[in-house]
N, CA, C and O of each residue as an XYZ file, in Angstrom:
328
protein
N     -39.422    -10.993    -10.983
C     -38.282    -10.730    -11.507
C     -38.043    -12.405    -12.261
O     -37.841    -12.503    -13.471
N     -38.093    -13.420    -11.507
C     -37.584    -14.409    -12.259
C     -38.564    -14.908    -13.639
O     -38.014    -15.442    -14.603
N     -39.805    -14.711    -13.614
C     -40.528    -14.665    -14.947
C     -39.910    -13.859    -15.668
O     -39.941    -14.213    -16.846
N     -39.308    -12.843    -15.475
C     -38.824    -11.684    -16.437
C     -37.818    -12.273    -17.101
O     -37.777    -12.313    -18.331
N     -36.803    -12.848    -16.221
C     -35.791    -13.522    -16.782
C     -35.844    -14.743    -17.602
O     -34.966    -15.114    -18.380
N     -37.056    -15.381    -17.330
C     -37.366    -16.836    -17.953
C     -37.780    -16.151    -19.426
O     -37.262    -16.522    -20.479
N     -38.568    -15.330    -19.360
C     -39.021    -14.523    -20.848
C     -37.962    -13.862    -21.637
O     -38.244    -13.519    -22.785
N     -36.975    -13.676    -21.246
C     -35.871    -13.237    -21.712
C     -35.226    -13.958    -22.688
O     -34.760    -15.041    -22.333
N     -35.016    -13.454    -24.399
C     -34.631    -14.696    -25.147
C     -33.379    -15.337    -24.868
O     -33.065    -16.494    -25.145
N     -32.510    -14.219    -24.131
C     -31.072    -14.980    -23.954
C     -31.141    -16.074    -23.212
O     -30.321    -16.982    -23.351
N     -32.360    -16.130    -22.128
C     -31.863    -17.261    -21.128
C     -32.352    -18.890    -21.861
O     -32.189    -20.024    -21.412
N     -33.014    -18.404    -23.182
C     -32.792    -19.847    -23.820
C     -31.615    -20.204    -24.489
O     -31.630    -21.324    -25.001
N     -30.634    -19.558    -24.610
C     -29.460    -19.894    -25.038
C     -28.501    -20.762    -24.062
O     -27.533    -21.466    -24.347
N     -29.029    -20.506    -22.966
C     -28.203    -21.328    -21.930
C     -29.094    -22.233    -21.158
O     -29.687    -21.811    -20.165
N     -29.220    -23.509    -21.586
C     -30.386    -24.500    -21.053
C     -29.915    -24.425    -19.432
O     -30.765    -24.090    -18.607
N     -28.734    -24.699    -19.055
C     -28.653    -25.030    -17.486
C     -28.836    -23.663    -16.624
O     -29.292    -23.675    -15.481
N     -28.453    -22.555    -17.261
C     -29.211    -21.097    -16.532
C     -30.845    -21.418    -16.711
O     -31.528    -21.291    -15.695
N     -31.354    -21.732    -17.665
C     -32.688    -21.601    -17.691
C     -33.333    -22.507    -16.846
O     -34.317    -22.153    -16.197
N     -32.697    -24.101    -16.762
C     -33.298    -24.630    -15.483
C     -32.864    -24.524    -14.202
O     -33.437    -25.214    -13.359
N     -31.853    -23.709    -13.826
C     -31.321    -23.139    -12.674
C     -32.834    -22.459    -12.234
O     -33.669    -22.854    -11.420
N     -32.810    -20.957    -13.362
C     -34.042    -20.182    -13.047
C     -35.423    -20.830    -12.847
O     -36.183    -20.178    -12.131
N     -35.850    -21.884    -13.296
C     -37.056    -22.656    -13.225
C     -37.292    -23.605    -11.705
O     -38.312    -23.989    -11.132
N     -35.849    -23.750    -11.406
C     -36.011    -24.207    -10.033
C     -36.235    -23.203     -9.080
O     -37.286    -23.229     -8.439
N     -35.312    -22.223     -8.869
C     -35.493    -20.818     -8.032
C     -37.053    -20.445     -7.965
O     -37.728    -20.148     -6.979
N     -37.452    -20.561     -9.440
C     -38.969    -19.968     -9.381
C     -39.803    -20.879     -8.439
O     -40.572    -20.452     -7.577
N     -39.509    -22.447     -8.762
C     -40.564    -23.436     -8.118
C     -40.308    -23.349     -6.582
O     -41.243    -23.586     -5.816
N     -39.146    -23.036     -6.132
C     -38.529    -23.029     -4.965
C     -39.290    -21.864     -4.013
O     -39.907    -22.022     -2.960
N     -39.052    -20.793     -4.681
C     -40.114    -19.233     -4.230
C     -41.440    -19.617     -3.941
O     -41.964    -19.623     -2.827
N     -42.031    -19.987     -5.194
C     -43.361    -20.843     -5.077
C     -44.001    -21.531     -3.895
O     -45.058    -21.332     -3.296
N     -42.986    -22.439     -3.746
C     -43.263    -23.360     -2.616
C     -43.248    -22.840     -1.150
O     -43.970    -23.289     -0.260
N     -42.269    -21.765     -0.996
C     -42.420    -21.490      0.140
C     -43.200    -19.663      0.195
O     -43.490    -19.053      1.224
N     -43.304    -19.356     -0.694
C     -44.165    -17.911     -0.565
C     -45.798    -18.092     -0.984
O     -46.771    -17.440     -0.605
N     -45.708    -19.235     -1.914
C     -47.241    -19.192     -2.503
C     -47.057    -18.743     -3.907
O     -46.044    -19.048     -4.536
N     -48.010    -18.025     -4.411
C     -49.423    -17.639     -4.113
C     -50.309    -18.978     -3.793
O     -51.012    -18.858     -2.791
N     -50.372    -19.910     -4.299
C     -51.283    -20.826     -4.244
C     -50.540    -22.214     -4.301
O     -49.406    -22.293     -4.773
N     -51.288    -23.424     -3.749
C     -50.733    -24.640     -3.373
C     -50.324    -25.323     -5.024
O     -50.982    -25.296     -6.064
N     -49.238    -25.796     -4.785
C     -48.605    -26.521     -6.338
C     -48.959    -27.989     -5.766
O     -48.950    -28.367     -4.595
N     -49.270    -28.698     -6.933
C     -49.375    -30.266     -7.172
C     -47.974    -30.614     -6.993
O     -47.103    -29.990     -7.599
N     -47.635    -31.793     -6.013
C     -46.458    -32.215     -6.026
C     -46.013    -32.913     -6.908
O     -44.794    -33.047     -7.018
N     -46.898    -33.541     -7.768
C     -46.311    -34.248     -9.316
C     -45.888    -33.203     -9.963
O     -44.707    -33.292    -10.298
N     -46.542    -32.030    -10.329
C     -45.914    -30.761    -11.079
C     -44.883    -30.706    -10.707
O     -44.010    -30.795    -11.570
N     -44.396    -30.516     -9.109
C     -43.217    -29.843     -8.925
C     -42.006    -31.344     -9.367
O     -40.841    -31.131     -9.704
N     -42.430    -32.353     -9.295
C     -41.275    -33.245     -9.656
C     -41.180    -33.312    -11.272
O     -40.113    -33.432    -11.874
N     -42.394    -33.222    -11.855
C     -41.706    -33.082    -13.225
C     -40.993    -32.447    -13.719
O     -40.193    -32.842    -14.568
N     -41.120    -31.104    -13.246
C     -40.145    -29.736    -13.615
C     -38.911    -30.127    -13.087
O     -37.892    -29.756    -13.670
N     -38.827    -30.860    -12.011
C     -37.416    -31.193    -11.147
C     -36.724    -32.218    -12.213
O     -35.546    -32.039    -12.522
N     -37.373    -33.146    -12.692
C     -36.860    -34.212    -13.595
C     -36.348    -33.688    -14.982
O     -35.337    -34.103    -15.549
N     -37.201    -32.711    -15.446
C     -36.927    -31.951    -16.378
C     -35.385    -31.223    -16.634
O     -34.615    -31.127    -17.589
N     -35.405    -30.735    -15.095
C     -34.101    -30.096    -14.808
C     -33.052    -30.749    -14.681
O     -31.952    -30.338    -15.048
N     -33.266    -31.835    -14.151
C     -32.199    -32.776    -13.845
C     -31.655    -33.565    -15.495
O     -30.529    -34.034    -15.655
N     -32.501    -33.554    -16.328
C     -32.054    -34.108    -17.343
C     -31.189    -33.157    -18.438
O     -30.827    -33.480    -19.569
N     -30.983    -31.927    -17.756
C     -30.027    -30.905    -18.477
C     -28.861    -30.712    -17.423
O     -27.725    -30.492    -17.843
N     -29.069    -30.777    -16.297
C     -27.952    -30.402    -15.013
C     -27.176    -31.852    -14.684
O     -26.067    -31.730    -14.164
N     -27.636    -33.152    -14.929
C     -26.918    -34.143    -14.573
C     -25.707    -34.550    -15.484
O     -24.588    -34.840    -15.063
N     -26.149    -34.524    -16.949
C     -24.696    -34.560    -17.728
C     -23.796    -33.333    -17.848
O     -22.661    -33.340    -18.325
N     -24.384    -32.379    -17.402
C     -23.627    -31.155    -17.542
C     -22.501    -31.088    -16.012
O     -21.496    -30.377    -15.999
N     -22.897    -31.902    -14.908
C     -22.398    -32.122    -13.650
C     -22.400    -30.530    -13.013
O     -21.475    -30.023    -12.379
N     -23.710    -29.889    -13.365
C     -23.866    -28.686    -12.562
C     -24.240    -28.829    -11.232
O     -25.398    -29.037    -10.871
N     -23.160    -28.709    -10.406
C     -23.399    -28.901     -8.821
C     -24.399    -27.756     -8.229
O     -25.060    -27.888     -7.199
N     -24.389    -27.009     -8.778
C     -25.260    -25.614     -7.944
C     -26.717    -26.166     -8.415
O     -27.473    -26.395     -7.472
N     -27.128    -26.365     -9.439
C     -28.251    -26.683    -10.550
C     -29.053    -28.094     -9.640
O     -30.220    -28.282     -9.296
N     -28.041    -28.743     -9.512
C     -28.310    -30.269     -8.851
C     -28.389    -29.966     -7.278
O     -28.931    -30.977     -6.832
N     -28.181    -29.263     -6.406
C     -28.371    -29.147     -5.380
C     -29.810    -28.280     -5.129
O     -30.557    -28.440     -4.164
N     -29.984    -27.442     -6.101
C     -31.182    -26.725     -6.137
C     -32.631    -27.993     -6.009
O     -33.560    -28.160     -5.218
N     -32.142    -28.682     -7.276
C     -33.372    -29.797     -7.678
C     -33.235    -31.106     -6.248
O     -34.250    -31.697     -5.878
N     -31.974    -31.357     -5.656
C     -31.984    -32.227     -4.516
C     -32.842    -31.352     -3.218
O     -33.533    -31.960     -2.401
N     -32.686    -30.039     -3.197
C     -33.445    -29.661     -2.295
C     -35.331    -29.463     -2.655
O     -36.211    -29.509     -1.795
N     -35.501    -29.284     -3.887
C     -36.881    -29.290     -4.093
C     -37.384    -30.776     -3.875
O     -38.462    -30.989     -3.322
N     -36.488    -31.896     -4.372
C     -37.119    -33.242     -3.938
C     -37.216    -33.512     -2.526
O     -38.248    -34.015     -2.082
N     -36.147    -33.201     -1.701
C     -36.473    -33.258     -0.400
C     -37.495    -32.642      0.135
O     -38.066    -33.310      0.997
N     -38.048    -31.313     -0.130
C     -39.019    -30.578      0.194
C     -40.414    -31.529     -0.057
O     -41.327    -31.810      0.720
N     -40.202    -31.869     -1.351
C     -41.415    -32.860     -1.536
C     -41.675    -34.221     -0.632
O     -42.745    -34.706     -0.265
N     -40.472    -34.613     -0.430
C     -40.782    -36.001      0.620
C     -41.131    -35.512      1.871
O     -41.905    -36.176      2.561
N     -40.648    -34.371      2.310
C     -40.944    -33.890      3.653
C     -42.533    -33.690      3.736
O     -43.267    -33.872      4.708
N     -42.818    -33.316      2.599
C     -44.252    -32.789      3.123
C     -45.394    -33.841      2.721
O     -46.569    -33.830      3.088
N     -44.771    -34.719      1.906
C     -45.822    -36.084      1.508
C     -45.679    -36.820      2.777
O     -46.597    -37.616      2.976
N     -44.623    -36.756      3.833
C     -44.406    -37.712      4.732
C     -43.532    -38.722      4.459
O     -43.410    -39.698      5.200
N     -42.812    -38.538      3.284
C     -41.780    -39.900      2.893
C     -40.199    -39.631      3.164
O     -39.277    -40.171      2.553
N     -40.091    -38.729      4.159
C     -38.565    -38.336      4.323
C     -37.490    -39.453      4.438
O     -36.287    -39.316      4.213
N     -38.206    -40.706      4.870
C     -37.351    -42.202      4.834
C     -36.925    -42.704      3.228
O     -36.143    -43.536      2.768
N     -37.659    -41.956      2.794
C     -37.645    -42.164      0.851
C     -36.259    -42.073      0.228
O     -35.781    -42.727     -0.698
N     -35.626    -40.901      1.115
C     -34.681    -40.219      0.727
C     -33.436    -41.072      0.667
O     -32.368    -40.581      0.301
């Protein structure tokens, strides 16, 4: 369903909404699979989203991004780096 929303041309007109969808898609993939994701690939996606969400002060999107970064730190055994 998230992939369908991202494929919808209307999602391209709302950069914040598009980034929120991408972050949610990442979150679902990290939890449910189907296959392992490279941590650096997740980080690149999150950084791309942050570039859009931070200037807009989008607290919802920023919280999604922070959750994903914290999850990556936890999985890498680097929780103290937060």
